[in-house]
C-alpha positions as CSV (number, residue, x, y, z in Angstrom):
1,M,0.0,0.0,0.0
2,K,1.6,3.3,-1.2
3,P,1.4,6.1,1.3
4,T,-0.6,9.0,-0.2
5,L,-0.3,12.7,0.7
6,P,-3.4,12.8,2.9
7,K,-2.1,9.8,4.9
8,I,1.3,11.4,5.3
9,L,-0.3,14.7,6.4
10,L,-2.5,12.9,8.9
11,L,0.4,11.0,10.4
12,G,2.4,14.2,10.6
13,L,-0.4,16.0,12.4
14,L,-0.9,13.1,14.8
15,A,2.8,13.0,15.6
16,N,2.7,16.8,16.1
17,A,-0.3,16.4,18.5
18,A,1.8,14.0,20.5
19,I,5.1,16.0,20.5
20,A,3.8,19.5,21.0
21,P,2.2,19.1,24.4
22,A,5.4,17.4,25.7
23,L,7.4,20.3,24.4
24,Y,5.0,22.8,25.9
25,S,5.1,21.1,29.3
26,A,8.9,20.9,29.3
27,T,9.3,24.6,28.6
28,G,6.5,25.9,30.8
29,P,5.1,29.3,30.2
30,D,8.3,30.5,28.5
31,I,6.9,29.8,25.0
32,P,3.3,30.1,23.8
33,R,1.3,27.0,22.9
34,G,1.2,27.9,19.2
35,T,5.0,28.2,19.1
36,A,5.3,24.8,20.7
37,Y,3.2,23.3,18.0
38,A,5.2,25.1,15.3
39,I,8.5,23.8,16.8
40,G,7.1,20.3,16.9
41,L,6.0,20.5,13.3
42,L,9.4,21.9,12.2
43,G,11.1,19.0,14.0
44,I,8.9,16.4,12.2
45,V,9.7,18.1,8.8
46,V,13.5,18.1,9.6
47,V,13.4,14.4,10.6
48,G,11.4,13.5,7.4
49,L,13.9,15.4,5.2
50,A,16.8,13.7,6.9
51,I,15.2,10.2,6.3
52,Y,14.5,11.1,2.7
53,L,18.0,12.4,2.0
54,A,19.6,9.4,3.6
55,T,17.5,7.1,1.4
56,V,18.4,9.1,-1.7
57,I,22.1,8.8,-0.8
58,V,22.0,5.1,-0.1
59,Q,19.7,4.1,-3.0
60,P,20.2,6.7,-5.8
61,E,19.0,4.3,-8.5
62,K,15.4,4.5,-7.2
63,F,15.3,8.2,-7.8
C-alpha cells in the first residue's frame, strides 16, 4: 500500500499532536502554545527530510 499525501499529512499532524504538548510542558510558560506546535511540526519536517536524503544517498537508483 503506497502512502498517499493525505495519509502522510494525517500522520504528521498526529505526531505533532503527541510531540507539542510534551514540548510545551517541558518549557513551561516560556513559549506560547502555538510556538510549541510550530516547533514540533518543524522537528517532524526536519526528521522527514533527513530520512528522505539518507534514502536518496543510499539508494540513488530508485530516484
